[in-house]
NUTI-988167 format. One record per atom (N, C-alpha, C, O): residue in three letters; x, y, z. Coordinates in steps of 0.05 Angstrom, whole numbers, padded with zeros to 5 digits, always signed. Each point is the difference from the previous one (the first is absolute). Example, Ala and Ser with C-alpha at 12.3 -4.5 7.8 and 13.67 -1.06 7.14 Angstrom:
<recs>
ALA+00264-00114+00156;ALA-00018+00024+00000;ALA+00018+00024+00000;ALA+00021+00000+00013;SER-00028+00021-00027;SER+00016+00024+00001;SER-00015+00022+00014;SER+00010+00022+00004;
</recs>
This chain:
<recs>
MET+00838-01269-01267;MET-00013+00022+00013;MET-00024-00010+00016;MET-00016-00016-00010;LEU+00013+00024+00035;LEU-00021-00009+00017;LEU-00027+00010-00008;LEU-00020-00015+00002;ALA+00018+00040-00012;ALA-00026+00011-00005;ALA+00000+00019-00023;ALA-00012-00005-00021;GLY+00026+00028+00024;GLY+00000+00021-00020;GLY-00028+00012-00004;GLY-00014+00004+00020;PRO+00006+00001-00045;PRO-00026+00012-00005;PRO-00023-00017+00010;PRO-00022+00011+00005;ALA+00026-00037-00002;ALA-00022-00017+00010;ALA-00009+00008+00028;ALA-00024-00004+00007;TRP+00042+00015+00009;TRP-00008+00008+00027;TRP-00019+00023-00001;TRP-00018+00002+00017;GLU+00021+00016-00036;GLU-00018+00023-00002;GLU-00029-00010-00006;GLU-00019+00013+00008;LYS+00017-00035-00023;LYS-00026-00010-00008;LYS-00012-00019+00020;LYS-00024-00007-00002;ALA+00040-00002+00022;ALA-00009-00021+00018;ALA-00019+00012+00021;ALA+00009+00008+00022;ARG-00034-00007-00029;ARG-00020+00012+00019;ARG-00010-00020+00020;ARG-00001+00005+00024;TYR-00008-00028-00034;TYR-00013-00020+00017;TYR+00020-00023+00005;TYR+00011-00012-00018;ILE-00007+00006+00044;ILE+00018-00021+00008;ILE-00014-00018+00020;ILE-00011+00009+00020;ALA+00010-00035-00027;ALA-00013-00019+00018;ALA+00020-00023+00005;ALA+00015-00007-00018;PHE-00016-00003+00042;PHE+00019-00022+00007;PHE-00009-00013+00027;PHE-00017+00012+00014;THR+00028-00035-00008;THR-00005-00012+00026;THR+00027-00003+00014;THR+00019-00012-00011;PHE-00017+00022+00035;PHE+00024-00001+00016;PHE-00002-00025+00018;PHE-00016-00001+00018;ASN+00033-00019-00024;ASN-00001-00025+00014;ASN+00026-00004+00016;ASN+00022+00004-00011;VAL-00025-00011+00036;VAL+00023-00009+00016;VAL+00000-00030+00000;VAL-00019-00013+00008;VAL+00041+00002-00018;VAL+00003-00030-00003;VAL+00022-00009+00020;VAL+00023+00008-00003;SER-00031-00025+00021;SER+00019-00010+00020;SER-00001-00031+00000;SER-00022-00012+00002;GLY+00045+00000-00004;GLY+00001-00029+00000;GLY-00015-00012-00023;GLY-00010-00023+00002;GLY+00008+00038-00024;GLY-00013-00010-00024;GLY-00030+00004-00001;GLY-00013-00009-00019;ARG+00001+00022+00039;ARG-00029+00005-00001;ARG-00006+00029+00005;ARG+00015+00014+00014;ILE-00037-00005-00026;ILE-00009+00028+00004;ILE-00011+00004+00028;ILE-00019-00014+00008;THR+00031+00031+00008;THR-00009+00006+00027;THR-00016+00025+00002;THR-00016+00003+00019;THR+00019+00015-00038;THR-00014+00026+00000;THR-00004+00008-00028;THR+00018-00003-00017;SER-00042+00014+00011;SER-00006+00007-00028;SER-00018+00025+00000;SER-00021+00001+00013;PHE+00029+00020-00029;PHE-00015+00025-00002;PHE-00004+00008-00029;PHE+00018+00012-00011;PRO-00041-00019-00001;PRO-00005+00010-00027;PRO-00005+00031+00000;PRO-00013+00010+00018;GLN+00024+00003-00038;GLN-00001+00030+00000;GLN-00005+00011-00028;GLN+00009-00012-00020;ARG-00022+00035+00019;ARG-00004+00015-00025;ARG+00005+00029+00006;ARG-00007+00010+00021;TRP+00020+00004-00040;TRP+00008+00028+00005;TRP-00002+00016-00026;TRP+00011-00008-00021;ASP-00025+00030+00022;ASP+00000+00020-00021;ASP+00022+00021+00007;ASP-00004+00017+00017;ARG+00026-00019-00030;ARG+00023+00017+00006;ARG-00005+00029-00005;ARG+00013+00017+00012;PHE-00032-00011-00030;PHE-00006+00028-00007;PHE-00018+00014+00020;PHE+00003+00023+00006;THR-00023-00038+00005;THR-00019+00012+00018;THR+00004-00007+00029;THR-00010+00013+00018;GLY+00025-00035-00012;GLY+00004-00009+00027;GLY-00020-00020+00010;GLY+00001-00009+00022;GLU-00021+00002-00039;GLU-00020-00020+00008;GLU+00015-00027+00004;GLU+00018-00007-00015;TYR-00027-00007+00036;TYR+00015-00024+00008;TYR-00019-00020+00014;TYR-00017+00008+00015;ARG+00021-00033-00020;ARG-00015-00021+00013;ARG+00018-00022+00009;ARG+00017-00009-00015;VAL-00020+00000+00040;VAL+00016-00022+00011;VAL-00018-00018+00017;VAL-00018+00010+00013;SER+00023-00036-00014;SER-00014-00018+00017;SER+00019-00021+00011;SER+00022-00003-00009;GLY-00032-00012+00030;GLY+00017-00020+00012;GLY-00010-00006+00028;GLY-00023+00005+00006;LYS+00041-00014+00011;LYS-00006-00004+00028;LYS+00018+00018+00017;LYS+00023+00003-00005;ASP-00036+00008+00026;ASP+00016+00017+00019;ASP+00015-00018+00020;ASP-00002-00025-00002;GLN+00016+00037+00021;GLN+00017-00016+00018;GLN-00017-00018+00019;GLN+00009-00019+00010;GLN-00035+00026-00007;GLN-00018-00016+00017;GLN-00014-00021-00017;GLN-00016-00015+00012;GLY+00021+00013-00037;GLY-00012-00020-00017;GLY-00027+00008-00012;GLY-00013-00016-00012;ASN+00006+00042+00015;ASN-00025+00009-00012;ASN+00004+00006-00030;ASN+00020+00011-00008;ASP-00040-00019-00008;ASP+00000+00008-00028;ASP-00006+00030-00002;ASP-00018+00010+00013;PHE+00033+00004-00030;PHE-00005+00028-00004;PHE+00002+00008-00029;PHE+00013-00013-00016;VAL-00028+00034+00010;VAL+00002+00014-00026;VAL+00002+00030+00005;VAL-00017+00010+00015;VAL+00036+00003-00027;VAL+00002+00029+00002;VAL+00000+00012-00028;VAL+00016-00009-00017;ILE-00033+00028+00012;ILE+00000+00015-00025;ILE+00003+00029+00008;ILE-00018+00011+00013;MET+00040+00001-00021;MET+00007+00027+00010;MET+00015+00015-00021;MET+00009-00011-00020;ASN-00006+00037+00025;ASN+00018+00016-00016;ASN+00025+00004+00016;ASN+00000+00010+00022;THR+00023-00017-00034;THR+00025+00002+00015;THR+00009+00028+00004;THR+00018+00005+00016;ASN-00029+00014-00031;ASN+00007+00028+00004;ASN-00015+00013+00023;ASN+00011+00014+00017;THR-00037-00021-00015;THR-00017+00012+00021;THR-00002-00019+00025;THR-00007+00009+00021;LYS+00013-00035-00025;LYS-00002-00021+00020;LYS-00029-00003+00009;LYS-00005-00009+00023;GLN-00014+00016-00040;GLN-00028-00004+00005;GLN-00012-00022-00017;GLN+00010-00005-00022;GLY-00031-00008+00032;GLY-00012-00020-00017;GLY-00020-00017+00016;GLY-00012+00010+00019;ARG+00009-00035-00026;ARG-00019-00018+00013;ARG+00015-00026+00006;ARG+00020-00007-00013;ALA-00029-00007+00034;ALA+00013-00024+00009;ALA-00020-00020+00011;ALA-00021+00007+00010;TRP+00028-00033-00012;TRP-00016-00021+00010;TRP+00017-00020+00015;TRP+00023-00006-00007;LYS-00035-00004+00029;LYS+00014-00021+00016;LYS-00020-00023+00003;LYS-00022+00003+00009;ASN+00031-00027-00017;ASN-00017-00024+00001;ASN-00027+00005-00013;ASN-00021-00010+00009;GLY+00021+00026-00031;GLY-00024+00005-00016;GLY-00017+00023+00009;GLY-00017+00009-00015;GLY+00022+00002+00038;GLY-00015+00023+00010;GLY+00015+00026-00003;GLY+00024+00001+00006;GLU-00037+00020-00015;GLU+00014+00026-00003;GLU+00007+00012+00027;GLU-00016-00001+00019;VAL+00040+00011-00018;VAL+00010+00012+00025;VAL+00013+00027-00007;VAL+00007+00006-00023;ASN-00005+00011+00043;ASN+00013+00026-00003;ASN+00021+00004+00022;ASN-00002+00019+00015;GLU+00021-00037-00014;GLU+00020+00000+00021;GLU+00026+00012-00012;GLU+00008-00009-00022;SER+00005+00027+00036;SER+00024+00012-00011;SER+00022-00022-00003;SER+00017+00003-00018;SER-00018-00023+00034;SER+00022-00021-00001;SER-00001-00015-00026;SER+00021-00008-00010;ILE-00045+00004-00001;ILE-00001-00016-00025;ILE+00009+00017-00024;ILE+00012-00011-00019;PHE-00016+00037+00020;PHE+00011+00017-00021;PHE+00030+00003+00003;PHE+00014+00002-00020;GLU-00004-00002+00045;GLU+00029+00000+00004;GLU+00012-00025-00011;GLU+00022+00000-00012;LEU-00035-00023+00017;LEU+00009-00026-00011;LEU+00001+00001-00031;LEU+00020-00008-00012;GLY-00041+00019+00000;GLY+00000+00002-00029;GLY+00022+00017-00011;GLY+00013-00007-00019;TYR-00008+00030+00033;TYR+00021+00018-00010;TYR+00028-00013+00004;TYR+00018+00004-00016;ARG-00014-00018+00038;ARG+00025-00014+00005;ARG+00006-00021-00022;ARG+00022-00002-00010;ARG-00043-00012+00003;ARG+00003-00020-00022;ARG+00007+00014-00026;ARG+00018-00009-00014;PHE-00031+00031+00008;PHE+00006+00015-00024;PHE+00030+00009-00001;PHE+00014-00005-00019;ILE-00005+00018+00041;ILE+00028+00010+00001;ILE+00020-00023-00003;ILE+00018+00001-00016;ASN-00022-00022+00032;ASN+00019-00022+00001;ASN-00001-00017-00026;ASN+00021-00005-00012;ASP-00044-00002+00003;ASP-00002-00020-00021;ASP+00006+00011-00028;ASP+00012-00013-00016;THR-00021+00038+00011;THR+00007+00012-00025;THR+00030+00006-00002;THR+00012+00000-00021;TYR+00001+00005+00044;TYR+00029+00005+00000;TYR+00014-00026-00008;TYR+00018+00000-00016;TRP-00027-00023+00028;TRP+00012-00025-00008;TRP-00003-00005-00030;TRP+00019-00009-00013;LEU-00043+00014+00003;LEU-00005-00005-00028;LEU+00017+00018-00018;LEU+00011-00010-00020;LEU-00009+00035+00026;LEU+00010+00020-00018;LEU+00029+00010+00006;LEU+00011+00015-00016;MET+00001-00024+00037;MET+00028+00006+00004;MET+00015-00016-00021;MET-00004-00025-00002;PRO+00022+00036-00014;PRO+00014+00026+00003;PRO-00013+00024-00012;PRO+00011+00022+00002;LEU-00034-00024-00016;LEU-00012+00024-00011;LEU-00005+00021+00022;LEU+00002+00024-00005;LYS-00010-00034+00029;LYS-00006+00018+00022;LYS+00025+00015+00011;LYS-00002+00019+00015;SER+00026-00028-00024;SER+00024+00013+00009;SER+00003+00028-00011;SER+00016+00016+00009;MET-00033-00010-00029;MET+00001+00027-00013;MET-00021+00019+00012;MET-00004+00022-00010;ASP-00011-00031+00031;ASP-00021+00017+00012;ASP+00012+00025+00012;ASP+00024+00000+00008;PRO-00040+00021-00006;PRO+00009+00024+00016;PRO+00006-00008+00029;PRO-00013-00016+00011;GLY+00034+00029+00000;GLY+00007-00005+00028;GLY+00018-00024+00004;GLY+00007-00007+00022;VAL+00001-00007-00045;VAL+00018-00023+00002;VAL+00028+00010-00008;VAL+00004+00013-00021;HIS+00016-00019+00038;HIS+00027+00008-00006;HIS+00016-00025-00010;HIS-00001-00021+00012;ARG+00015+00024-00034;ARG+00015-00021-00012;ARG+00030+00006+00001;ARG+00009+00022-00008;GLU+00006-00040+00020;GLU+00029+00004+00003;GLU+00015-00024-00011;GLU-00004-00023+00009;TYR+00021+00028-00028;TYR+00017-00022-00011;TYR+00021-00008+00020;TYR+00016+00018+00009;VAL-00015-00043-00001;VAL+00020-00008+00021;VAL+00021-00020-00010;VAL+00014-00012+00016;GLY-00013+00009-00042;GLY+00022-00016-00012;GLY-00010-00025-00014;GLY-00024-00006-00001;GLU+00043-00009-00009;GLU-00006-00024-00014;GLU+00006-00025+00016;GLU+00017+00001+00018;ARG-00031-00023-00024;ARG+00005-00026+00012;ARG+00004-00020-00022;ARG-00014+00002-00021;SER+00032-00021+00025;SER+00004-00021-00020;SER+00001-00027+00013;SER+00005-00002+00024;ASP-00012-00019-00039;ASP+00003-00027+00011;ASP+00021-00016-00015;ASP+00012+00010-00019;SER-00008-00035+00027;SER+00022-00016-00011;SER-00006-00008-00029;SER+00018-00009-00014;CYS-00043+00012+00006;CYS-00007-00007-00028;CYS+00003+00023-00019;CYS-00006-00003-00024;GLY+00014+00026+00034;GLY+00005+00023-00018;GLY-00024+00018-00003;GLY+00000+00018-00017;HIS-00022-00022+00032;HIS-00022+00018+00000;HIS+00006+00025+00016;HIS+00012-00002+00021;THR-00022+00024-00031;THR+00005+00026+00014;THR-00027+00014+00005;THR-00017+00001-00018;TRP+00014+00010+00042;TRP-00023+00015+00007;TRP+00008+00028+00009;TRP+00020+00004+00013;ASP-00036+00016-00021;ASP+00002+00027+00011;ASP-00020+00002+00023;ASP-00024-00006-00004;VAL+00033+00014+00027;VAL-00017+00001+00024;VAL-00007+00028+00006;VAL+00016+00018+00002;VAL-00043-00013+00001;VAL-00011+00026+00005;VAL-00015-00001+00026;VAL-00019-00016+00004;LYS+00026+00034+00015;LYS-00014+00001+00026;LYS-00023+00019-00003;LYS+00002+00022-00011;LEU-00025-00030+00022;LEU-00024+00017+00001;LEU-00006+00008+00028;LEU-00001-00017+00018;SER-00004+00042-00013;SER-00009+00010+00026;SER-00023+00020-00006;SER-00004+00008-00023;PHE-00010+00000+00044;PHE-00026+00013-00004;PHE-00002+00025+00018;PHE+00009+00001+00023;ASP-00023+00019-00034;ASP-00007+00023+00016;ASP-00021-00008+00021;ASP-00015-00018-00004;GLN+00015+00033+00026;GLN-00022-00004+00020;GLN-00027+00005-00014;GLN-00003+00019-00015;GLY-00016-00036+00021;GLY-00027+00003-00012;GLY-00003-00016-00026;GLY-00022-00001-00010;VAL+00043-00011+00000;VAL-00002-00017-00024;VAL-00007-00028+00009;VAL+00016-00013+00014;GLY-00039+00002-00022;GLY-00008-00026+00008;GLY-00007-00002+00030;GLY-00003+00021+00013;LEU+00002-00045-00003;LEU-00007-00004+00028;LEU+00025-00005+00017;LEU-00002+00003+00025;THR+00024-00009-00037;THR+00025-00006+00015;THR+00023+00014-00013;THR+00017-00013-00013;PRO-00015+00039+00015;PRO+00021+00015-00014;PRO+00028-00006+00011;PRO+00020+00009-00012;GLY-00018-00023+00035;GLY+00026-00007+00010;GLY+00013-00024-00013;GLY+00022-00008+00007;ASP-00037-00005-00025;ASP+00011-00023-00015;ASP+00023+00009-00017;ASP+00001+00022-00010;ASN+00018-00041+00005;ASN+00021+00004-00020;ASN+00000-00025-00017;ASN-00001-00022+00009;TYR+00004+00027-00036;TYR+00001-00022-00019;TYR+00025+00003-00017;TYR+00010+00022-00004;TRP-00001-00045-00006;TRP+00022-00001-00019;TRP-00009-00016-00024;TRP-00006-00023+00002;MET+00006+00036-00025;MET-00007-00014-00026;MET+00026-00010-00013;MET+00019+00015-00003;TRP-00019-00040-00005;TRP+00022-00011-00015;TRP-00009-00002-00029;TRP-00016-00016-00008;VAL+00028+00034-00009;VAL-00008+00001-00028;VAL+00021-00015-00016;VAL+00024+00007-00001;ASN-00034-00027-00013;ASN+00018-00017-00017;ASN+00010+00017-00023;ASN-00015+00010-00016;ARG+00041-00008+00015;ARG+00012+00017-00021;ARG-00004-00011-00028;ARG-00001+00016-00019;ASP-00002-00042+00016;ASP-00004-00012-00026;ASP-00029+00003-00010;ASP-00005+00005-00023;THR-00014-00009+00041;THR-00028+00000-00008;THR-00015+00026+00007;THR-00021+00005-00012;GLY+00031+00011+00030;GLY-00014+00024+00009;GLY-00022-00006+00020;GLY-00014+00018+00008;LEU+00010-00044-00001;LEU-00021-00007+00019;LEU+00009+00000+00029;LEU+00024-00004+00005;VAL-00042+00008+00013;VAL+00006-00002+00028;VAL-00001-00030+00007;VAL-00021-00013-00002;ASP+00043+00002+00011;ASP+00001-00028+00007;ASP-00003-00004+00030;ASP-00008-00022+00009;GLU+00013+00042+00007;GLU-00001-00003+00029;GLU-00008+00027+00012;GLU+00005+00021-00010;TRP-00019-00023+00033;TRP-00009+00023+00015;TRP+00005-00006+00030;TRP-00012-00018+00011;ASP+00031+00033+00001;ASP+00006-00004+00028;ASP-00015+00021+00016;ASP-00001+00023-00008;MET-00009-00031+00031;MET-00017+00018+00016;MET+00009+00001+00029;MET+00003-00021+00013;HIS+00001+00045-00003;HIS+00004+00004+00029;HIS-00023+00018+00009;HIS-00001+00024-00006;LEU-00018-00036+00020;LEU-00025+00013+00006;LEU+00002+00016+00026;LEU+00017-00006+00017;GLN-00033+00027-00014;GLN+00003+00018+00022;GLN-00006-00013+00028;GLN+00009+00010+00020;ASN-00023-00033-00021;ASN-00004-00014+00026;ASN+00021-00021+00006;ASN-00002-00014+00020;MET+00023+00013-00036;MET+00022-00018+00005;MET+00021+00014+00017;MET+00002+00025+00000;LYS+00015-00040+00014;LYS+00022+00011+00015;LYS+00021+00011-00019;LYS+00003-00010-00022;ALA+00012+00030+00031;ALA+00019+00013-00017;ALA+00021-00020-00010;ALA+00010+00003-00023;ASP-00003-00023+00039;ASP+00021-00019-00008;ASP-00011-00026-00013;ASP+00015-00018-00006;ASP-00041+00017+00002;ASP-00012-00022-00015;ASP+00009+00000-00029;ASP+00001+00021-00012;LEU+00005-00044+00001;LEU+00007-00002-00028;LEU-00026+00005-00017;LEU-00021-00009+00008;PRO+00024+00022-00031;PRO-00024+00003-00017;PRO-00011-00027-00009;PRO+00015-00019-00002;MET-00041+00019-00004;MET-00012-00024-00012;MET+00005+00002-00030;MET-00002+00021-00012;SER+00008-00044+00000;SER+00005-00001-00029;SER-00024-00013-00014;SER-00010-00020+00008;VAL+00001+00033-00029;VAL-00022-00009-00016;VAL+00009-00003-00029;VAL+00010+00019-00012;TYR-00013-00043+00001;TYR+00008-00005-00028;TYR-00024+00002-00018;TYR-00022-00010+00006;PHE+00026+00022-00029;PHE-00021+00004-00020;PHE+00000-00022-00020;PHE+00021-00006-00012;HIS-00044-00007+00008;HIS-00003-00022-00020;HIS-00024+00004-00018;HIS-00017+00018+00006;ASP+00016-00033-00027;ASP-00024-00003-00017;ASP-00010+00027-00011;ASP-00022+00009+00005;PHE+00040+00005-00019;PHE-00007+00025-00013;PHE-00020-00006-00023;PHE+00004-00019-00015;LYS-00024+00035+00013;LYS-00020-00002-00021;LYS-00006+00027-00011;LYS-00001+00020+00015;ARG-00004-00018-00041;ARG-00008+00025-00013;ARG-00031+00000+00001;ARG-00013-00016-00014;ILE+00002+00035+00029;ILE-00029+00002+00004;ILE-00009+00028-00006;ILE+00009+00019+00014;GLY-00026-00015-00034;GLY-00008+00027-00007;GLY+00022+00019-00006;GLY-00002+00024+00004;GLY+00025-00035-00014;GLY+00023+00017-00006;GLY+00020+00003+00022;GLY+00022+00009-00004;LEU-00030-00017+00029;LEU+00018+00002+00023;LEU+00014-00027+00004;LEU-00013-00021-00002;LEU+00038+00022+00008;LEU+00015-00024+00006;LEU+00002-00003+00031;LEU+00013+00015+00013;LEU-00028-00035-00003;LEU-00004-00003+00029;LEU+00010-00027+00009;LEU-00005-00020-00013;SER+00019+00019+00036;SER+00006-00024+00014;SER-00024-00010+00015;SER-00011+00015+00017;THR+00002-00039-00022;THR-00025-00010+00012;THR+00005-00019+00024;THR-00019-00010+00012;ARG+00044+00005-00006;ARG+00007-00017+00023;ARG+00025+00011+00014;ARG+00020+00004-00013;ARG-00022+00001+00039;ARG+00023+00010+00015;ARG+00007-00020+00022;ARG-00017-00007+00017;GLU+00041-00002-00018;GLU+00010-00020+00020;GLU+00013+00014+00023;GLU+00019+00016-00004;ILE-00029-00020+00028;ILE+00012+00012+00024;ILE+00021-00020+00010;ILE-00006-00022+00010;ARG+00031+00031-00011;ARG+00022-00018+00005;ARG-00001-00011+00029;ARG-00003+00015+00019;GLY+00007-00041-00017;GLY+00003-00013+00025;GLY-00026-00004+00016;GLY+00000-00008+00023;LYS-00023+00015-00035;LYS-00026-00001+00014;LYS-00019-00022-00010;LYS-00021-00003+00011;ASN+00029-00011-00032;ASN-00018-00020-00013;ASN-00027+00014-00006;ASN-00021-00012+00004;SER+00023+00036-00014;SER-00024+00017-00004;SER+00003+00016-00025;SER+00022+00009-00007;ASN-00044-00006-00008;ASN-00001+00016-00024;ASN-00023+00020+00002;ASN-00020-00006+00013;ILE+00023+00028-00027;ILE-00023+00017-00007;ILE-00006-00005-00029;ILE+00017+00005-00017;GLU-00041-00015+00012;GLU-00008-00005-00028;GLU-00022+00019-00008;GLU-00020+00004+00014;LEU+00025+00009-00036;LEU-00018+00021-00011;LEU-00015-00012-00023;LEU+00010-00001-00023;GLY-00035-00009+00028;GLY-00015-00015-00019;GLY-00022+00016-00013;GLY-00007+00022+00009;ASP-00004-00033-00031;ASP-00023+00012-00014;ASP+00005+00029-00008;ASP-00018+00016+00002;VAL+00042-00009-00010;VAL+00007+00027-00005;VAL-00012+00010-00026;VAL+00002-00014-00021;GLN-00015+00037+00022;GLN-00011+00013-00024;GLN+00008+00029+00000;GLN+00000+00013+00020;VAL+00008-00004-00044;VAL+00007+00029-00003;VAL-00014+00009-00025;VAL+00003-00012-00021;SER-00018+00034+00023;SER-00016+00009-00023;SER-00003+00030+00001;SER+00002+00013+00021;SER-00007-00001-00045;SER-00005+00028-00002;SER-00030+00006+00006;SER-00007+00024+00003;GLU-00009-00044-00002;GLU-00029+00003+00005;GLU-00008-00014+00026;GLU+00011-00021+00007;VAL-00030+00033+00007;VAL-00010-00012+00025;VAL-00025-00017-00007;VAL-00019+00011-00011;PRO+00020-00036+00018;PRO-00024-00017-00006;PRO-00025+00010+00014;PRO+00002+00009+00023;LYS-00024-00012-00036;LYS-00025+00008+00012;LYS-00005-00016+00025;LYS+00002-00025+00000;GLY-00010+00038+00022;GLY-00006-00013+00025;GLY+00024-00008+00017;GLY-00003-00015+00019;ALA+00026+00024-00027;ALA+00025-00009+00014;ALA+00000+00008+00030;ALA+00012-00013+00016;PHE-00027+00035-00010;PHE+00001+00009+00028;PHE-00027-00001+00013;PHE-00007+00015+00018;GLU-00009-00035-00027;GLU-00025-00006+00013;GLU+00005-00024+00019;GLU+00019-00015-00005;LYS-00036+00011+00025;LYS+00004-00022+00018;LYS-00005-00026-00014;LYS+00002-00022+00013;
</recs>
């Protein structure tokens, strides 16, 4: 079981979203999230190489932000923070996020390999207004023996209709705060991984978690 009752208790979630290419970390975003209140903190570098910190509420999209150490009130930096929240928590918590409101799940059949492994494949599609890219389509490969998602294929809304989906393999499952999470995702054919490090899951929010 991926979560069960542990998901109901999982209030505070912290992790670092790392993009690893050619064996080295190219992008890193440490994050903290109070799932009950929407309080959220993310830091890292923006596309221009500026250091940033955003502390905001993901429900109201209001908060405070800093760029290169100085406080700023630019809409773009809050948009960046919210994009990181939507994207990175989805990577961490998929397939748990497949049960969100506005997500449609369609069973599209089984797949087997020459070694006798069998997967049930479930297609995910989204209502308009769900997330930032509701035109995405995903396919979850659920291992019939273990119940775990071994693969996640993605056809994103900015891809051409005849582009083949990207395949992402799930590795390094760990039980953290009662949740069973894959902490490394291999992007097939790209020599690239998404590594989800420093993961914490707790029913309590640490003091000062959302201070600068």
